[in-house]
C-alpha positions as CSV (number, residue, x, y, z in Angstrom):
1,M,26.1,39.3,-32.7
2,V,23.3,41.1,-34.5
3,R,24.1,39.2,-37.7
4,L,23.7,35.9,-35.8
5,I,20.4,37.0,-34.5
6,A,19.3,38.0,-38.0
7,K,20.2,34.6,-39.3
8,L,18.5,32.8,-36.4
9,F,15.4,34.9,-37.2
10,W,14.8,32.6,-40.1
11,G,13.6,30.1,-37.6
12,I,10.4,32.1,-36.9
13,P,8.9,31.7,-40.4
14,I,9.9,28.0,-40.4
15,V,8.1,27.4,-37.1
16,L,5.1,29.5,-38.2
17,T,4.8,27.5,-41.5
18,G,4.9,24.3,-39.5
19,L,2.2,25.5,-37.2
20,A,0.1,26.6,-40.2
21,A,0.5,23.2,-41.7
22,N,-0.5,21.5,-38.5
23,Q,-3.6,23.6,-38.0
24,G,-4.5,23.1,-41.6
25,F,-4.2,19.3,-41.1
26,V,-6.4,19.5,-38.0
27,A,-9.1,21.5,-39.9
28,W,-9.0,19.0,-42.7
29,Q,-9.2,16.0,-40.3
30,L,-12.2,17.6,-38.5
31,K,-14.0,18.2,-41.8
32,T,-13.2,14.7,-43.0
33,T,-14.5,13.1,-39.8
34,W,-17.6,15.2,-40.1
35,D,-18.2,14.3,-43.7
36,Q,-17.2,10.6,-43.7
37,G,-17.6,9.6,-40.1
38,I,-20.2,7.3,-38.7
39,P,-23.0,9.2,-37.0
40,A,-23.5,8.0,-33.4
41,V,-24.6,9.1,-30.0
42,A,-21.9,9.5,-27.3
43,E,-22.7,9.0,-23.7
44,V,-21.2,11.6,-21.5
45,G,-19.3,10.0,-18.6
46,G,-18.5,13.2,-16.8
47,F,-17.2,16.8,-16.8
48,D,-14.3,18.5,-15.2
49,T,-12.8,22.0,-15.4
50,T,-9.4,23.4,-14.8
51,N,-9.5,27.1,-13.8
52,R,-6.1,28.7,-14.3
53,A,-5.4,32.4,-14.5
54,D,-4.2,32.2,-18.1
55,V,-6.8,29.8,-19.5
56,T,-9.9,27.8,-18.5
57,Y,-10.4,24.4,-20.0
58,G,-13.3,21.9,-19.6
59,Y,-12.8,18.2,-19.9
60,I,-15.4,15.7,-21.0
61,D,-15.4,11.9,-20.9
62,L,-17.2,10.3,-23.9
63,S,-18.2,6.7,-24.6
64,V,-19.4,6.0,-28.1
65,T,-20.9,2.6,-29.2
66,L,-20.8,2.2,-32.9
67,P,-23.4,0.3,-35.0
68,D,-21.0,-2.7,-35.2
69,G,-20.9,-3.0,-31.4
70,Q,-17.4,-1.4,-31.1
71,T,-17.0,1.0,-28.2
72,I,-14.7,4.0,-28.3
73,R,-13.9,5.8,-25.1
74,R,-12.3,9.2,-24.9
75,E,-11.3,10.3,-21.4
76,K,-10.5,13.9,-20.5
77,M,-11.2,15.3,-24.0
78,S,-10.2,18.9,-23.5
79,L,-12.3,21.8,-24.8
80,P,-11.7,25.5,-24.4
81,Q,-14.2,27.3,-22.2
82,S,-15.9,28.9,-25.2
83,L,-16.8,25.5,-26.6
84,W,-17.1,23.5,-23.3
85,S,-19.9,25.7,-22.1
86,R,-22.0,24.5,-25.1
87,V,-22.0,20.9,-24.0
88,K,-21.7,20.9,-20.3
89,D,-24.4,19.2,-18.3
90,Q,-25.5,17.0,-21.3
91,D,-26.1,13.3,-20.8
92,S,-25.5,12.4,-24.5
93,L,-24.2,14.2,-27.6
94,Q,-24.5,13.6,-31.3
95,V,-21.1,12.8,-32.8
96,H,-19.4,11.6,-35.9
97,V,-16.7,9.0,-35.5
98,R,-13.8,7.7,-37.6
99,P,-12.0,5.0,-35.6
100,G,-8.3,5.2,-35.6
101,E,-8.0,8.7,-37.1
102,S,-6.3,11.6,-35.4
103,Q,-9.6,13.4,-35.0
104,E,-11.5,10.3,-34.1
105,I,-14.6,11.9,-32.5
106,V,-16.2,15.1,-33.6
107,I,-19.0,16.5,-31.5
108,D,-21.7,17.7,-34.0
109,R,-22.7,20.7,-31.9
110,L,-19.1,22.0,-31.7
111,M,-17.8,21.1,-35.2
112,P,-18.4,24.4,-37.0
113,A,-16.8,26.4,-34.3
114,H,-14.0,23.9,-33.8
115,W,-13.2,23.9,-37.5
116,L,-13.3,27.7,-37.7
117,I,-10.8,28.0,-34.8
118,A,-8.4,25.6,-36.5
119,A,-8.8,27.2,-39.9
120,S,-8.3,30.7,-38.4
121,Q,-5.2,29.6,-36.5
122,M,-3.9,28.2,-39.8
123,G,-4.5,31.5,-41.6
124,I,-3.0,33.7,-38.8
125,S,0.1,31.4,-38.6
126,F,0.5,31.5,-42.4
127,L,0.2,35.3,-42.5
128,G,2.8,35.5,-39.7
129,A,5.1,33.2,-41.7
130,I,4.8,35.4,-44.7
131,L,5.5,38.6,-42.8
132,S,8.4,37.2,-40.8
133,T,9.9,35.8,-44.0
134,V,9.8,39.3,-45.6
135,L,11.3,40.8,-42.4
136,A,14.1,38.1,-42.2
137,Y,14.9,38.6,-45.9
138,F,15.2,42.4,-45.7
139,W,17.1,42.3,-42.4
140,N,19.6,39.8,-43.7
141,R,19.8,41.6,-47.0
142,S,20.8,44.8,-45.2
143,F,23.8,43.1,-43.8
144,S,25.0,41.8,-47.1
145,R,24.8,45.3,-48.5
146,Q,26.9,46.7,-45.6
147,S,29.7,44.1,-46.1
148,P,32.7,45.2,-48.1
């Protein structure tokens, strides 16, 4: 049974590597939208909060009209409390927009902190993947040495 668990332990570095890749992609998309996006002003439609014991989130509704007349609406865009408090009670926000991208709207005021959170999560996940790979390797290696 312990050998089976040791073999299944290889799933942890695989999952952490996937998470690191995902967070790296998010950080890259944020930076790309910030650098290449169309600067615009987003009208804030409303705010809402969810107060749970484990985490508090704020939600914001944004409507952005681009220079070509296209309007992009984002409803219930979630932000963690640490970022949400920086934009609450605002009527409008400076944003960068790349229509159709996964990170379509980046709020200028939040971008440095948002990028840092994604990049930090990528680094922590990658470090966890390396450490768990080393642990899985030596744990499984110890069984191969014990086998006759």
